[in-house]
N, C-alpha and C positions, 0 to 999 in steps of 0.2 A: 503493498499498499502505499509505505513510502518512498519508493521510488515512482511509484504513478502522480504523485504529487510534488514530489522533483521536476520529474518530467514537465508537467505541465506549466508549473515557475519557471522555470528554463524557457519553454515556448513564449507565456505571455507577456517575459521579460526581453524575448529574441523581437517578441512584436513592438513593444515599446522604444526597444533601441533602434527598432528599423525607423519607425515614424520619428524618433528624434532626428536621425540621420537628415529625414526629407525636412523637418523643420529647420534645420541647422542652415540648409541650403537657404530659407527665409532670412535668415539672421537670428531666429529663438532658438539657442542653445541651452532654453533650463531644463527641457523634456530629456534629453540627454543627458545629462551631466543628470538629471534626478535618475534617469534609468541604471545610468551607470554604479551612481551607488548603490541604486539596492541590488544592480547586478552583482556586486559587490558582497553583498550581506548576504546574500540567499546563497553566495559559491561557498563560501565562507562557513554557511552553518552546514550546508549540505554534508561539505567535506571532512565538516569537526563531529556528525551526529554518523559520517560512516563509519569510523576509526572507534 
């Protein structure tokens, strides 16, 4: 179950990062910065919980 939730979270964050890149082209970097921060936290939590 954890693997499914982590995979869903990664897909969601990948979508946010993709949208952030598109918004960055318009001069609005906020979504990309927030997406990278959330991705870092989720990746760290999933790696820590795996051990």
